[in-house]
TIPA-400235 format. One line per 5 residues: number of its first residue (from 1); for each residue x, y, z of C-alpha. Coordinates in nm, 4 decimals, padded with zeros to 6 digits. Each point is the difference from the previous one (the first is absolute). Example, Ala and Ser with C-alpha at 12.3 -4.5 7.8 and 13.67 -1.06 7.14 Angstrom:
! residues 2
1 = 01.2300/-00.4500/00.7800; 00.1370/00.3440/-00.0660 $
//
This chain:
! residues 504
1 = -13.0270/-10.3093/-02.7385; 00.3422/-00.1639/-00.0187; 00.1636/00.3192/00.1245; -00.2255/-00.0029/00.3051; 00.0984/-00.3558/00.0896 $
6 = 00.3665/00.1034/-00.0009; -00.0566/00.2844/00.2479; 00.0664/-00.0557/00.3711; -00.3249/-00.0706/00.1815; 00.0548/00.2817/00.2487 $
11 = 00.0674/00.2490/-00.2802; -00.3093/-00.1141/-00.1893; -00.2173/00.0455/00.3088; 00.1509/00.3439/00.0596; -00.0933/00.1068/-00.3508 $
16 = -00.3563/-00.1253/00.0434; -00.0333/00.1797/00.3340; 00.1333/00.3238/-00.1522; -00.2447/-00.0183/-00.2893; -00.2861/-00.0657/00.2443 $
21 = 00.0624/00.3401/00.1618; -00.1560/00.1654/-00.3059; -00.3518/-00.0979/00.1129; -00.0015/00.1868/00.3358; 00.1714/00.2904/-00.1756 $
26 = -00.2869/00.0149/-00.2494; -00.2586/-00.0176/00.2803; 00.1704/00.2865/00.1834; 00.0149/00.2053/-00.3184; -00.3715/-00.0556/-00.0634 $
31 = -00.0767/00.1162/00.3552; 00.2339/00.3010/-00.0383; 00.2283/-00.1207/00.2793; 00.3124/00.1039/-00.1810; 00.2501/-00.0774/00.2734 $
36 = -00.1060/-00.3644/00.0121; -00.0050/-00.0138/-00.3792; 00.3576/00.1306/-00.0212; 00.1189/-00.2354/00.2746; -00.1281/-00.3127/-00.1736 $
41 = 00.0775/00.1104/-00.3555; 00.3605/00.1040/00.0701; 00.0640/-00.3218/00.1945; -00.1464/-00.2031/-00.2871; 00.2092/00.1846/-00.2577 $
46 = 00.3260/-00.0370/00.1921; -00.0726/-00.3633/00.0836; -00.0762/-00.0982/-00.3598; 00.3058/00.1839/-00.1357; 00.2349/-00.1627/00.2510 $
51 = -00.1569/-00.3406/-00.0628; 00.0475/00.0397/-00.3755; 00.3639/00.1071/00.0376; 00.0850/-00.2913/00.2287; -00.1863/-00.2406/-00.2310 $
56 = 00.2054/00.1207/-00.2973; 00.3219/-00.0425/00.1998; -00.1005/-00.3514/00.1031; -00.1454/-00.0937/-00.3386; 00.2831/-00.2341/-00.1002 $
61 = -00.0225/-00.2100/00.3160; -00.2545/-00.2669/00.0843; -00.1746/00.0053/00.3359; -00.2632/-00.2125/00.1760; 00.1857/-00.3126/-00.1150 $
66 = -00.0785/-00.2122/00.3092; -00.2981/-00.0173/00.2370; 00.2299/00.0760/00.2933; 00.1027/00.3338/-00.1515; -00.3649/00.0835/-00.0605 $
71 = -00.0755/-00.0835/00.3629; 00.2761/00.2340/00.1146; -00.1326/00.2697/-00.2362; -00.3458/-00.0488/00.1501; 00.1397/00.0585/00.3501 $
76 = 00.1840/00.3088/-00.1248; -00.3208/00.1286/-00.1577; -00.1912/-00.0140/00.3284; 00.2830/00.1873/00.1746; 00.1253/00.2499/-00.2601 $
81 = -00.2972/00.0677/-00.2262; -00.2058/00.1683/00.2788; 00.2873/00.2470/00.0350; -00.0645/00.1109/-00.3593; -00.3766/00.0051/00.0466 $
86 = 00.0342/00.2098/00.3157; 00.1679/00.2919/-00.1812; -00.3118/00.1511/-00.1635; -00.2166/-00.0883/00.2989; 00.2370/00.1825/00.2363 $
91 = 00.0168/00.3037/-00.2283; -00.3772/00.0095/-00.0411; -00.0898/-00.0293/00.3698; 00.2678/00.2514/00.1069; -00.0891/-00.0289/00.3712 $
96 = 00.1637/-00.3341/00.0696; 00.3468/-00.1517/00.0092; 00.1484/-00.2175/-00.2712; 00.0109/-00.2916/00.2449; -00.3752/00.0223/00.0467 $
101 = -00.0491/00.0091/-00.3763; 00.2307/-00.2989/-00.0399; -00.1922/-00.1936/00.2659; -00.3275/00.0838/-00.1740; 00.1307/-00.1353/-00.3296 $
106 = 00.1391/-00.3172/00.1592; -00.3371/-00.0560/00.1634; -00.1829/00.0546/-00.3285; 00.2362/-00.1979/-00.2241; -00.0050/-00.3038/00.2282 $
111 = -00.3848/00.0278/-00.0038; -00.0007/00.0500/00.3776; -00.1975/00.3231/00.0038; 00.1171/00.1399/00.3354; 00.0017/00.3787/-00.0205 $
116 = 00.1409/00.2934/00.1930; -00.2429/00.2574/-00.1389; -00.3611/00.0885/00.0665; -00.2085/-00.0150/-00.3203; -00.0786/00.3729/00.0149 $
121 = 00.3686/00.0913/-00.0006; 00.0736/-00.1350/-00.3488; -00.1203/00.1264/-00.3362; -00.1800/-00.2134/-00.2572; 00.3190/-00.0530/-00.2005 $
126 = 00.1895/-00.1130/00.3094; -00.2781/-00.2424/00.0922; -00.0013/-00.1296/-00.3565; 00.3765/-00.0516/00.0078; -00.0227/-00.2045/00.3195 $
131 = -00.2703/-00.2215/-00.1481; 00.1880/-00.0232/-00.3288; 00.3218/-00.1085/00.1712; -00.1930/-00.2657/00.1923; -00.1622/-00.1176/-00.3240 $
136 = 00.3381/-00.0310/-00.1716; 00.1353/-00.1878/00.3012; -00.2893/-00.2453/-00.0243; 00.0634/-00.0527/-00.3712; 00.3688/-00.0620/00.0702 $
141 = -00.1020/-00.2602/00.2573; -00.2158/-00.1823/-00.2564; 00.2694/-00.0023/-00.2686; 00.2898/-00.0784/00.2342; -00.1851/-00.2954/00.1524 $
146 = -00.0333/-00.1650/-00.3415; 00.3296/00.1019/-00.1580; 00.2409/00.0091/00.2976; -00.1321/-00.1813/00.3063; -00.1615/-00.2979/-00.1758 $
151 = 00.3222/-00.1105/-00.1782; 00.1824/00.0163/00.3340; -00.2881/-00.1752/00.1834; -00.0421/00.2901/00.2426; -00.2932/00.2105/00.1145 $
156 = -00.2202/-00.3010/00.0785; 00.0790/-00.2015/-00.3120; 00.2320/-00.2165/00.2080; -00.3029/-00.1726/00.1529; -00.1016/-00.1855/-00.3163 $
161 = 00.3044/00.0331/-00.2293; 00.2400/-00.2882/-00.0530; 00.3104/00.2125/00.0547; 00.1482/00.1243/00.3257; -00.0373/00.3664/00.1068 $
166 = 00.2482/00.2192/-00.1844; 00.0697/-00.2564/-00.2717; -00.1426/00.0084/-00.3493; -00.2407/-00.2824/-00.0724; 00.0867/-00.2418/-00.2757 $
171 = -00.3465/-00.0175/-00.1523; -00.3335/00.1673/00.0230; -00.1605/00.3316/-00.0627; 00.3079/00.1982/00.0894; 00.1704/-00.1280/-00.3156 $
176 = -00.3005/-00.0438/-00.2236; 00.0591/00.3136/-00.2030; 00.3739/00.0477/-00.0112; 00.3146/-00.0510/00.2060; 00.1091/00.3646/-00.0400 $
181 = -00.0894/00.1890/00.3226; -00.0275/00.3371/-00.1780; -00.2316/-00.1407/-00.2655; -00.2067/-00.1720/00.2680; -00.0408/00.3352/00.1723 $
186 = -00.1318/00.1583/-00.3192; -00.2320/-00.2959/-00.0657; -00.1489/00.0255/00.3481; -00.0453/00.3754/-00.0415; -00.1827/-00.0378/-00.3305 $
191 = -00.2324/-00.2574/00.1558; -00.0778/00.1722/00.3326; 00.0099/00.3753/-00.0678; -00.3196/00.0008/-00.2147; -00.1864/-00.2033/00.2632 $
196 = 00.1169/00.2209/00.2859; -00.0739/00.3205/-00.1877; -00.3354/-00.1223/-00.1309; -00.1237/-00.1011/00.3436; 00.1077/00.3362/00.1432 $
201 = -00.1774/00.1868/-00.2786; -00.3195/-00.2026/00.0487; 00.0042/00.0619/00.3750; 00.0626/00.3725/-00.0519; -00.3017/00.0324/-00.2297 $
206 = -00.2237/-00.1981/00.2374; 00.0938/00.2179/00.2968; -00.0674/00.3203/-00.1938; -00.3400/-00.1343/-00.1045; -00.0688/-00.0802/00.3670 $
211 = 00.0612/00.3643/00.0950; 00.3717/00.0469/00.0764; 00.1977/00.2977/-00.1270; 00.2470/-00.0932/-00.2785; 00.3037/00.0457/00.2280 $
216 = -00.1510/-00.2061/00.2810; -00.1171/-00.2657/-00.2449; 00.3380/-00.0416/-00.1730; 00.1855/00.0016/00.3331; -00.2243/-00.2677/00.1491 $
221 = 00.0162/-00.2026/-00.3216; 00.3799/00.0077/-00.0015; 00.0165/-00.0690/00.3736; -00.2348/-00.2976/-00.0236; 00.1825/-00.1677/-00.2872 $
226 = 00.3369/00.0598/00.1679; -00.1361/-00.0703/00.3536; 00.1731/00.3171/00.1210; -00.3029/00.1523/00.1753; 00.0982/00.3536/-00.1062 $
231 = -00.2885/00.2456/00.0031; -00.0250/00.3788/-00.0444; -00.3018/00.0148/00.2339; 00.0975/-00.2504/00.2686; -00.1714/-00.3067/-00.1438 $
236 = -00.3272/-00.1096/-00.1615; -00.1937/00.1007/00.3117; 00.0550/00.3646/-00.0994; -00.0623/-00.0483/-00.3732; -00.3124/00.1155/-00.1775 $
241 = -00.0909/-00.3424/-00.1394; -00.1010/-00.1349/00.3426; -00.0948/-00.3658/00.0336; -00.0239/-00.0417/-00.3781; 00.3666/00.0938/-00.0306 $
246 = 00.0945/-00.2401/00.2772; -00.1817/-00.2829/-00.1777; 00.1873/00.0759/-00.3211; 00.3338/00.0048/00.1836; -00.0964/-00.3220/00.1765 $
251 = -00.0323/-00.1838/-00.3316; 00.3481/00.1084/-00.1124; 00.1647/-00.0989/00.3286; -00.0341/-00.3659/-00.1007; 00.2810/00.0440/-00.2530 $
256 = 00.2434/00.0056/00.2922; -00.1013/-00.3452/00.1279; 00.1469/-00.2062/-00.2825; 00.2032/00.0600/-00.3131; -00.2395/-00.2309/-00.1853 $
261 = -00.2599/00.2797/00.0098; 00.1957/00.1953/-00.2628; 00.2513/-00.2389/-00.1617; 00.0939/-00.3612/-00.0456; 00.2101/-00.1840/00.2512 $
266 = 00.3629/00.1109/-00.0061; 00.1373/-00.2687/00.2304; 00.1955/-00.3042/-00.1003; -00.2850/-00.2375/00.0742; -00.3395/00.0298/-00.1678 $
271 = -00.2822/00.0810/00.2370; -00.3756/-00.0335/-00.0456; -00.2313/00.2829/-00.1011; -00.1257/00.2796/00.2176; -00.2873/-00.2030/00.1464 $
276 = 00.2445/-00.2542/00.1431; 00.2843/00.2399/00.0703; 00.1006/-00.0439/00.3674; 00.1040/00.3650/00.0390; -00.3279/00.1371/-00.1277 $
281 = -00.2105/-00.2447/00.2013; 00.1919/00.0668/00.3206; -00.0231/00.3742/-00.0566; -00.3760/-00.0237/-00.0457; -00.0308/-00.2129/00.3138 $
286 = 00.1952/00.2493/00.2116; -00.1812/00.2999/-00.1484; -00.3338/-00.1639/00.0862; 00.0817/-00.1536/00.3395; 00.1527/00.3073/00.1663 $
291 = -00.2970/00.2357/-00.0675; -00.2467/-00.2678/00.1164; 00.1875/-00.0454/00.3286; 00.0162/00.3770/00.0516; -00.3698/00.0332/-00.0832 $
296 = -00.1000/-00.2678/00.2518; 00.2158/00.1678/00.2639; -00.1701/00.3355/-00.0528; -00.3453/-00.1569/-00.0344; 00.0321/-00.1717/00.3390 $
301 = 00.1173/00.3260/00.1574; -00.2906/00.1907/-00.1591; -00.2427/-00.1723/00.2416; 00.1575/00.1971/00.2838; -00.0770/00.3330/-00.1671 $
306 = -00.3413/-00.0979/-00.1398; 00.0973/00.0257/-00.3690; -00.0328/-00.3679/-00.0943; -00.3048/00.0702/-00.2212; 00.1569/00.2870/-00.1948 $
311 = 00.0380/-00.1987/-00.3222; 00.1141/00.2925/-00.2163; 00.2894/00.0795/00.2299; 00.0799/-00.3716/00.0237; 00.0221/-00.0330/-00.3800 $
316 = 00.2160/00.3099/-00.0291; 00.2283/-00.1314/00.2726; 00.0261/-00.3337/-00.1829; 00.0876/00.1721/-00.3276; 00.2611/00.2133/00.1738 $
321 = 00.1619/-00.3129/00.1395; -00.0051/-00.1836/-00.3344; 00.1540/00.2895/-00.1967; 00.2620/00.0876/00.2616; 00.1018/-00.3628/00.0544 $
326 = 00.0648/-00.0602/-00.3711; 00.1716/00.3371/-00.0286; 00.2504/-00.0781/00.2758; 00.0423/-00.3604/-00.1172; 00.1102/00.1435/-00.3335 $
331 = 00.2176/00.2524/00.1951; -00.1815/00.2887/-00.1721; -00.1168/00.1416/00.3315; -00.3171/00.1807/-00.1045; -00.2502/00.0298/00.2860 $
336 = -00.3711/-00.0061/-00.0746; -00.2193/00.2885/00.1086; -00.2149/-00.2609/00.1758; 00.2936/-00.1442/00.1966; -00.0838/00.2256/00.2944 $
341 = -00.3674/-00.1027/-00.0213; 00.0850/-00.3221/00.1816; 00.1354/00.1952/00.2960; -00.3047/00.2282/00.0027; -00.2301/-00.3009/-00.0226 $
346 = 00.1461/-00.2033/00.2873; 00.2164/00.2455/00.1920; 00.3038/-00.2299/-00.0397; 00.3147/00.1145/-00.1795; 00.1460/-00.2222/-00.2710 $
351 = 00.3472/-00.1166/00.1045; 00.2752/00.1129/-00.2324; 00.1808/-00.3284/00.0575; -00.2427/-00.1623/-00.2452; 00.0999/00.2467/-00.2714 $
356 = 00.3659/-00.0676/00.0742; -00.0604/-00.3736/-00.0334; -00.1745/00.0446/-00.3343; 00.2882/00.2120/-00.1286; 00.2560/-00.2567/00.1106 $
361 = -00.1818/-00.2747/-00.1910; -00.0019/00.2204/-00.3103; -00.1138/-00.0766/-00.3528; 00.1110/-00.2264/-00.2812; 00.3403/-00.0773/-00.1446 $
366 = 00.1040/00.2223/-00.2954; -00.2636/00.2592/00.0867; 00.0459/00.3517/00.1362; -00.1053/-00.1099/00.3505; 00.2558/-00.0289/00.2780 $
371 = 00.0128/-00.2188/00.3087; 00.1058/-00.3609/00.0408; -00.2204/-00.0984/-00.2999; -00.2925/-00.2414/-00.0153; 00.1921/-00.2783/-00.1762 $
376 = 00.2472/-00.0281/00.2874; -00.2847/-00.0059/00.2529; -00.1693/-00.2707/-00.2056; 00.3196/-00.2085/-00.0100; 00.0244/00.0143/00.3801 $
381 = -00.3692/-00.0895/00.0257; 00.0412/-00.3033/-00.2270; 00.3052/-00.1202/00.1926; -00.1782/00.0429/00.3340; -00.3079/-00.1836/-00.1240 $
386 = 00.2162/-00.2889/-00.1211; 00.1757/-00.0246/00.3362; -00.3361/-00.0182/00.1777; -00.1089/-00.2769/-00.2383; 00.3127/-00.1967/00.0839 $
391 = -00.0732/00.0320/00.3707; -00.3386/-00.1641/-00.0568; 00.1136/-00.2445/-00.2708; 00.3784/-00.0510/00.0332; 00.0231/-00.2287/-00.3042 $
396 = -00.2149/00.2069/-00.2337; 00.1267/00.1167/-00.3378; -00.0303/00.3656/-00.0955; -00.1452/00.1367/-00.3192; 00.2009/-00.0997/-00.3052 $
401 = 00.1378/00.2351/-00.2620; 00.3173/00.2010/-00.0436; -00.1613/00.3298/00.0993; -00.1625/-00.1397/00.3140; 00.3213/-00.1661/00.1181 $
406 = 00.2000/00.3161/-00.0719; -00.2530/00.2114/00.1895; 00.0002/-00.2278/00.3078; 00.3747/-00.0509/00.0194; 00.2414/00.2506/-00.1545 $
411 = -00.2672/00.2667/-00.0470; -00.1098/-00.0099/00.3632; 00.3631/00.0013/00.1174; 00.0866/00.3057/-00.2078; -00.3215/00.1720/00.1095 $
416 = 00.0882/-00.0636/00.3637; 00.3530/00.1354/-00.0556; -00.1448/00.3144/-00.1564; -00.2487/00.0400/00.2846; 00.2828/-00.0239/00.2534 $
421 = 00.2026/00.2569/-00.1955; -00.3048/00.2256/-00.0030; -00.0423/-00.0421/00.3771; 00.3679/00.0809/00.0547; -00.0390/00.3112/-00.2152 $
426 = -00.3003/00.1089/00.2086; 00.2035/-00.0459/00.3195; 00.3019/00.1863/-00.1389; -00.1911/00.3009/-00.1305; -00.2162/00.0192/00.3110 $
431 = 00.3171/00.0143/00.2073; 00.1431/00.2746/-00.2207; -00.3165/00.2073/00.0310; 00.0040/-00.0514/00.3770; 00.3605/00.1216/00.0121 $
436 = -00.1091/00.3089/-00.1945; -00.2517/00.0850/00.2727; -00.3307/-00.1551/-00.1088; -00.2093/-00.2036/00.2410; -00.0624/-00.3710/-00.0590 $
441 = -00.3422/00.0325/-00.1647; 00.0996/00.2707/-00.2457; 00.3298/-00.1747/-00.0758; -00.1866/-00.3202/-00.0839; -00.2559/00.1816/-00.2158 $
446 = 00.2700/00.1840/-00.1967; 00.1957/-00.3220/-00.0472; -00.2956/-00.2006/-00.1283; -00.1152/00.2879/-00.2207; 00.3449/00.0279/-00.1577 $
451 = 00.0728/-00.3702/-00.0479; -00.3472/-00.0717/-00.1413; -00.0057/00.3155/-00.2170; -00.3297/00.1072/00.1565; 00.0547/00.3619/00.1040 $
456 = -00.3642/00.0822/00.0923; 00.0411/-00.2542/00.2800; 00.1835/00.2736/00.1927; -00.3209/00.2035/00.0275; -00.2426/-00.2894/00.0432 $
461 = 00.1719/-00.2554/00.2262; 00.1314/00.1998/00.2924; -00.2124/00.1337/00.2838; 00.1736/00.3345/-00.0465; 00.1212/00.0375/-00.3628 $
466 = 00.3677/00.0789/-00.0472; 00.0689/00.3429/-00.1491; 00.2819/-00.0796/-00.2404; 00.0815/00.3671/-00.0580; 00.0959/00.0331/00.3663 $
471 = 00.2339/-00.3001/00.0063; 00.3756/00.0386/-00.0318; 00.1889/-00.0206/-00.3264; 00.1556/-00.3300/00.1054; -00.3454/-00.1458/00.0653 $
476 = -00.1083/00.1051/-00.3507; 00.3082/-00.1584/-00.1555; -00.0553/-00.3172/00.2006; -00.3604/-00.0200/-00.1136; 00.1124/00.0596/-00.3571 $
481 = 00.2463/-00.2893/00.0289; -00.2821/-00.2200/00.1300; -00.2128/00.0947/-00.3020; 00.2738/-00.0948/-00.2460; 00.0686/-00.3235/00.1856 $
486 = -00.3693/-00.0840/00.0062; -00.0396/00.0611/-00.3720; 00.3083/-00.1915/-00.1126; -00.0142/-00.2554/00.2878; 00.2881/-00.1059/00.2236 $
491 = 00.0553/-00.3270/-00.1859; 00.0868/00.1925/-00.3164; 00.2451/00.2156/00.1963; 00.1659/-00.3124/00.1395; 00.0245/-00.1447/-00.3500 $
496 = 00.1722/00.3181/-00.1173; 00.2611/-00.0443/00.2725; 00.0894/-00.3555/-00.1039; 00.3079/-00.0278/-00.2269; -00.1489/-00.2827/-00.2056 $
501 = -00.2643/00.2128/-00.1679; 00.2654/00.2216/-00.1579; 00.1629/-00.2911/-00.1830; -00.1047/00.0011/-00.3627 $
//
């Protein structure tokens, strides 16, 4: 274990990714698809050998000695590691370019889930590799949030932590275990990997019992836990489990609303339990309010078509709204089979702008969900509520407590700064897509899908879905950059560019 802590983080992740190629190779071999089996097995063999040789050469040096170096290694992993993962995928598909394979791996590893390929074009092993890469990207997000971002008060932890963004906190959970960044990374991995793997295994078994094929069940289980939305059949609406499978997936989507659903608080300030957690409560409120509003809209319109008394269709339309709303709030992007029932019931289409708004809000801090994050939205809500109270009662005193004051003042300020940076990123990427020839609507959809790591939004939000395979190479690279920026967040990139963080 000590030898692993001395390895560079990027090299360690490369070795893990190379070893993971054995699974799709075994699946291909069992299905007698020997070309795919050779592609994945040879890539795994070469990757593990090269990783071992470089590890031996670097064995006398210590790496991962500061959180800033780990943050830089995390950025390098999201950029360089997909290039390694794309090698067997490109060799297995054979009918695509390496750039397309690289884009597919960036999309999967950042848990975005945007794809260039129709489901029927890929083999079972290739579908499994996409889901597996997304699952590993989600696990990296869990571990990195605790071991890398929390000590630097980034990734949403800056809202409640006592330190400033990019600076290590002096006390709290980030230093509870040890001050060694490499050891903290191993401690977080030992704590979170069994939980992540156990939940995925439980979901896989439940989906198979509900009627899904093993490949579809494991892909949807991995995609749900990682919020990547990757599916070998186009989503749960085409799976064999039907509504039962959607209900099972629905229960596991709640893990993306708050980190307290699967672990203790990793911030610098203790927070209450799950019942009083502001992220979880706000996520539940949004996931309940949006479907109700959509249901009332369709119910009123159903009077015009004479379907107001069709209760079965009304209930199915309500369920479709509830499942899809929580799915896009968690940036998973699965669409219920009953989502179109609302349109058939009332004759009104559901505006994709609502799905874009849900994706922008996003899930909880230190979860696999993307977006702005619920804790930042809650900080802005608390600050706005306090300002309205002061308008009514100018001399009133706000709620006492260190956490409440931090949330209303510094937390709200930092949340507003992040929101402005996010808005500037949306404007910049939309402009770049427009320069590359896309119209305004498609440019906005691609931008939001990339920055929120919600790839299925591309198919669901636009009036005419964008065909990514027909876009230019520069548009694919731009979207890939947006995915990486959305996963790591612009504030972390800015911190990496500041000279102060490199001072030991």
